C-alpha positions in Angstrom: 119.1 106.0 99.4 117.9 109.3 100.9 117.7 112.2 98.4 116.7 115.8 98.9 114.1 117.8 96.8 113.5 121.4 97.7 115.1 120.9 101.1 112.9 117.9 102.0 114.5 114.5 102.5 113.0 111.6 100.6 113.9 107.9 100.6 114.4 106.9 97.0 113.4 103.2 97.3 111.0 100.7 95.9 107.8 99.7 97.7 109.1 96.2 98.6 112.2 97.8 100.2 110.0 100.1 102.2 107.9 97.2 103.4 111.0 95.3 104.5 112.1 98.3 106.6 108.8 98.6 108.3 108.5 94.9 109.0 112.0 94.9 110.7 110.9 97.8 112.9 107.8 95.9 114.1 109.8 92.9 115.2 112.1 95.2 117.3 111.5 97.6 120.2 111.1 101.3 119.3 108.7 103.8 117.7 108.9 105.1 114.2 106.8 107.4 112.0 106.4 107.3 108.2 105.6 110.3 106.0 104.5 110.4 102.4 105.8 113.6 100.8 104.5 114.5 97.4 104.8 117.9 95.5 102.0 119.4 97.6 103.9 118.5 100.8 107.1 120.1 99.4 105.4 123.3 98.4 103.8 123.6 101.9 107.1 122.8 103.6 108.7 125.9 102.0 106.4 128.2 104.1 106.2 126.0 107.2 109.5 125.3 108.8 108.0 123.1 111.5 106.3 120.9 108.9 109.6 120.7 107.0 111.5 119.7 110.1 109.0 117.0 110.9 109.2 115.6 107.4 113.0 115.6 107.5 113.1 113.9 110.9 110.8 111.0 109.8 112.2 107.5 110.0 110.8 106.7 106.6 109.9 109.3 103.9 108.3 107.4 101.0 108.4 109.0 97.4 104.7 109.7 96.9 103.8 111.1 93.5 105.1 111.0 89.9 105.9 114.7 90.3 109.0 113.8 92.3 110.6 112.2 89.3 110.4 115.6 87.5 113.0 116.8 90.0 115.5 114.4 88.4 116.6 113.3 91.9 114.1 110.6 92.6 113.8 107.5 90.5 111.2 105.5 92.4 107.7 106.6 93.3 104.6 104.9 94.7 101.5 106.3 96.4 100.9 106.4 100.1 97.5 104.6 99.5 99.3 101.7 97.7 101.9 101.5 100.5 99.2 101.5 103.2 97.4 98.6 101.5 100.6 96.7 101.2 101.2 97.2 104.9 97.6 95.9 105.5 98.4 92.9 103.4 101.6 92.3 105.2 99.9 92.7 108.6 97.2 90.1 107.7 100.0 87.7 106.7 102.2 88.2 109.7 99.5 88.7 112.4 100.3 92.4 113.1 97.5 94.5 114.6 96.6 97.8 113.0 94.5 100.8 113.9 92.7 103.6 111.9 92.5 107.1 113.3 90.9 110.1 111.5 88.8 110.7 108.4 85.3 112.2 108.3 82.3 110.6 109.8 82.6 106.8 110.1 85.1 106.4 107.3 87.8 104.9 109.6 85.4 102.2 110.7 84.2 101.6 107.1 87.8 101.3 105.9 88.5 98.7 108.6 85.4 96.7 107.7 86.2 96.8 104.0 89.8 95.8 104.5 88.8 93.0 106.9 86.6 91.6 104.2 89.4 91.7 101.7 92.0 90.4 104.2 90.0 88.0 106.5 93.1 87.4 108.8 93.6 91.1 109.4 93.6 92.2 113.1 92.1 95.6 113.7 92.5 96.9 117.2 91.1 100.4 116.7 89.1 102.5 114.3 87.8 106.0 115.2 87.6 109.4 113.5 89.2 111.2 116.4 87.3 114.5 115.8 88.7 117.7 114.4 92.4 118.7 114.4 93.9 122.2 114.3 97.2 122.4 112.4 98.4 125.3 114.6 97.7 123.3 117.8 98.3 119.7 116.8 98.4 118.4 120.3 95.0 119.8 121.3 92.8 117.2 119.7 91.8 115.7 123.0 95.1 113.9 122.7 94.9 112.3 126.2 91.5 110.9 125.7 92.3 109.6 122.2 95.5 108.0 123.4 93.7 106.4 126.3 91.4 104.7 123.9 94.2 103.3 121.6 95.3 99.8 122.5 98.7 98.4 121.8 99.1 98.3 118.0 101.8 97.4 115.5 100.8 100.1 113.0 98.5 103.1 113.4 97.3 104.9 110.3 96.4 108.5 110.8 94.2 110.4 108.4 93.8 114.1 109.5 95.0 115.5 106.2 98.6 116.6 105.4 100.3 119.0 107.7 97.8 118.4 110.5 98.4 114.6 110.7 102.2 115.0 110.6 102.2 117.6 113.4 99.9 115.5 115.5 102.0 112.4 115.0 105.2 114.2 115.9 103.7 115.7 119.0 102.1 112.5 120.3 104.3 109.6 119.0 106.1 109.1 122.3 102.8 108.6 124.1 101.2 106.3 121.6 101.2 102.5 122.4 102.3 101.7 118.9 105.4 100.6 116.9 104.7 102.5 113.6 102.6 105.5 112.9 101.9 106.6 109.3 100.1 109.7 108.0 97.8 108.6 105.2 95.8 111.7 104.2 92.7 110.7 102.2 93.6 107.0 101.9 90.6 105.9 104.1 88.2 107.5 101.5 89.7 105.3 98.7 90.1 102.1 100.7 86.6 102.3 102.1 85.1 102.9 98.7 83.7 106.3 99.7 85.7 107.9 96.8 86.5 106.2 93.5 90.1 105.7 92.8 91.8 106.0 89.4 92.1 102.7 87.5 95.6 101.1 87.9 96.5 101.9 84.3 95.9 105.6 84.9 97.9 105.5 88.1 100.8 103.8 86.3 100.8 106.6 83.7 101.1 109.1 86.5 97.7 110.8 85.9 96.0 109.9 89.2 96.0 113.6 90.1 94.0 114.4 86.9 91.5 111.7 87.7 91.0 113.1 91.2 90.5 116.5 89.8 87.8 115.3 87.4 85.8 113.5 90.1 86.6 116.1 92.8 86.7 119.6 91.0 87.0 121.3 94.4 90.6 120.0 94.4 91.6 122.6 91.8 93.1 124.9 94.4 95.2 122.0 95.8 96.4 121.1 92.3 97.8 124.7 91.9 100.5 123.4 94.2 101.8 121.3 91.3 102.3 124.5 89.2 104.1 126.2 92.2 106.2 123.0 92.6 107.4 123.2 88.9 108.3 126.9 89.3 110.2 126.1 92.5 112.1 123.4 90.8 113.0 125.7 87.9 114.0 128.5 90.2 116.0 126.1 92.4 117.9 124.7 89.4 118.6 128.2 88.0 120.1 129.3 91.3 122.1 126.1 92.1 
């Protein structure tokens, strides 16, 4: 069921339900894009109407982050990284071909290599960083040359960082030879082993954000978005 938090539409469903939706899309003609809104996305969307519109027009908007439950409107949450790995697992089982675009340095290729070791039957058709993206000009990232290099894929994972990746996907989806495109932020860093991920028990408690802050102190500015998010929820409730 689609809910709305701070003006952003979110699909309140379980991870297996989301997987089923994506699998059905792959077996049928058409192009779809998936977004992973969390509190940081919602805060950014309040100041960026284009970004908000892209989120709201997404074919699937997964509930990423325990913070969404605080709104009282969303019951189910799961991380974009977990969903990406479940899609990888599904692809290895069903014979779907996936691609990796984005990340710093060779992290896209490293992610592909690590995942192919973990899932030997996984078909990877593309793995490139793609260079630098400007959020203000999302279609400028040598879009033509990148798209020319991308073969036919069932799923393309794009890791340019939030806002940038969503705008790039929205601008280029119709020209990409793919069924599904999903923005995955820093997932490549975790899946490649470049950055340590919180143990599952910490993730289950909803404290993955704190673990990230401890191992990556520079994220403190980004975590301030959580405080803004809470104030926005309070303000929104007081004025509703």
